[in-house]
C-alpha positions in Angstrom: -90.8 -25.2 69.4 -89.9 -28.5 67.6 -90.7 -26.7 63.8 -88.3 -23.7 65.3 -85.7 -26.3 66.0 -86.4 -28.4 62.8 -85.7 -25.0 60.4 -82.7 -24.1 62.9 -81.3 -27.4 61.8 -82.4 -27.8 58.5 -80.4 -23.8 57.9 -77.3 -25.1 59.8 -77.2 -28.2 57.5 -77.7 -26.1 54.6 -75.1 -23.9 55.6 -72.9 -26.4 56.5 -73.3 -28.1 52.9 -72.8 -24.8 51.4 -69.4 -24.1 53.3 -68.0 -27.6 52.4 -69.1 -27.7 48.9 -67.0 -24.4 48.4 -64.1 -25.6 50.0 -63.8 -28.5 47.7 -60.9 -28.4 45.8 -59.8 -29.5 42.3 -57.3 -31.6 42.4 -57.0 -33.0 38.9 -53.6 -30.9 39.2 -52.0 -32.4 42.3 -48.5 -34.1 42.1 -48.2 -32.9 38.4 -45.6 -30.4 39.3 -43.0 -31.6 42.2 -40.5 -29.3 44.0 -37.7 -31.5 43.5 -35.0 -29.4 44.9 -34.8 -26.3 47.6 -31.6 -24.1 48.5 -32.4 -22.6 51.8 -30.1 -20.4 53.8 -27.2 -18.2 51.6 -23.9 -18.2 53.8 -23.0 -15.0 55.3 -25.2 -11.7 55.4 -28.3 -11.9 53.4 -27.9 -9.6 50.4 -28.5 -9.4 46.8 -25.3 -11.0 45.8 -25.9 -14.3 47.7 -29.2 -14.7 47.1 -28.9 -17.1 44.1 -28.4 -19.9 46.6 -31.5 -19.3 48.1 -33.8 -21.1 45.1 -36.8 -23.4 44.5 -36.7 -25.7 42.0 -40.0 -27.5 40.5 -40.1 -29.9 37.8 -43.4 -31.4 35.5 -43.0 -35.1 36.4 -46.0 -36.2 34.3 -45.7 -37.7 30.8 -48.0 -34.3 29.2 -47.6 -30.9 29.0 -49.1 -28.8 32.3 -50.8 -25.4 32.2 -49.2 -23.5 34.5 -51.4 -20.5 33.5 -52.2 -18.5 37.2 -49.9 -20.6 39.2 -47.8 -19.4 42.0 -45.2 -20.2 44.1 -46.1 -19.2 48.0 -44.5 -19.2 51.1 -45.9 -18.9 54.8 -45.7 -15.3 55.0 -47.6 -14.5 52.0 -45.0 -13.6 49.4 -45.4 -15.4 45.9 -44.1 -15.2 42.7 -46.8 -15.8 39.7 -46.0 -17.7 36.5 -46.9 -15.4 34.0 -45.5 -15.4 30.0 -43.4 -12.1 31.2 -41.3 -14.4 33.4 -41.4 -17.7 31.9 -40.9 -16.2 28.1 -40.1 -19.0 26.5 -42.9 -21.3 27.3 -46.1 -21.6 24.9 -48.5 -18.8 26.0 -52.0 -18.0 25.1 -54.4 -15.9 26.7 -55.4 -18.8 29.0 -52.3 -21.2 29.0 -48.9 -21.7 29.6 -47.7 -24.6 28.9 -44.8 -26.6 30.9 -43.5 -29.8 28.4 -43.2 -33.0 30.1 -39.4 -32.9 31.8 -39.5 -29.0 31.8 -38.4 -27.6 35.5 -39.0 -23.8 36.7 -36.6 -22.7 38.6 -37.4 -19.6 40.8 -34.3 -17.9 42.5 -34.4 -15.0 45.2 -31.4 -12.8 43.8 -30.8 -11.2 40.8 -30.5 -12.0 36.7 -32.7 -12.8 33.9 -36.1 -14.6 33.7 -34.7 -17.1 30.6 -34.6 -20.9 29.8 -30.7 -21.5 29.8 -30.3 -25.0 29.2 -31.7 -28.6 29.9 -35.3 -27.2 29.6 -35.1 -25.4 32.8 -36.7 -22.0 33.1 -35.5 -19.4 35.8 -37.4 -16.6 37.6 -35.6 -14.6 39.3 -37.4 -12.3 42.2 -34.1 -9.9 42.6 -34.8 -9.2 46.0 -38.3 -8.2 46.0 -38.7 -10.6 48.8 -36.8 -13.7 49.9 -38.5 -17.1 49.9 -36.8 -19.2 52.0 -35.8 -18.0 55.7 -33.4 -19.6 57.6 -35.3 -20.1 60.9 -37.8 -22.5 59.0 -40.6 -22.4 56.1 -43.3 -23.9 54.1 -43.4 -23.3 50.5 -46.0 -24.0 48.3 -46.6 -24.5 44.0 -50.3 -23.5 44.0 -52.5 -23.4 40.5 -55.0 -20.9 39.7 -58.1 -22.1 41.8 -55.7 -22.3 44.8 -55.6 -25.8 45.5 -51.8 -26.8 46.6 -49.8 -29.4 43.8 -46.9 -29.6 46.2 -45.1 -28.2 49.1 -42.2 -28.8 51.4 -41.8 -27.7 54.9 -38.5 -27.7 56.4 -37.0 -26.4 59.8 -34.1 -23.9 60.5 -31.3 -23.9 57.4 -33.3 -27.3 55.5 -32.8 -29.7 58.0 -35.7 -32.2 58.7 -37.9 -31.2 54.9 -41.3 -33.0 54.8 -43.6 -33.3 52.2 
């Protein structure tokens, strides 16, 4: 009986170690890109004409470039905007890199427009109504790296009141 308990304990311990080691996140990118501004509820009835009032602005706050290849912006409902060389055409890109220079920002709008870098090193992505990132009843918005690690997040309640990191 003791041998059986020892075997069960050893298996449980080994299983626990495997689960916890798989759950270890790579935190090397955490804090490198920060959500700096959030536009939450567009005035009036929700439609494409007012959706550019709903946006997420994030910035590379480090002194170095950051590889955002495979990164995405997600919300609580599972909607996501993946950062690619298609929607960030002005960033330096290779098969495995998408370089966001120091001080540059990515601005994701829910409304209509053309993905571009207009000025001041702000790279814009337009969702064109495919989904709305910012819910007026409250939301959790995350910047997630290619490994699935949350780099930054913001949580807010109705109409953007009481935002918390």
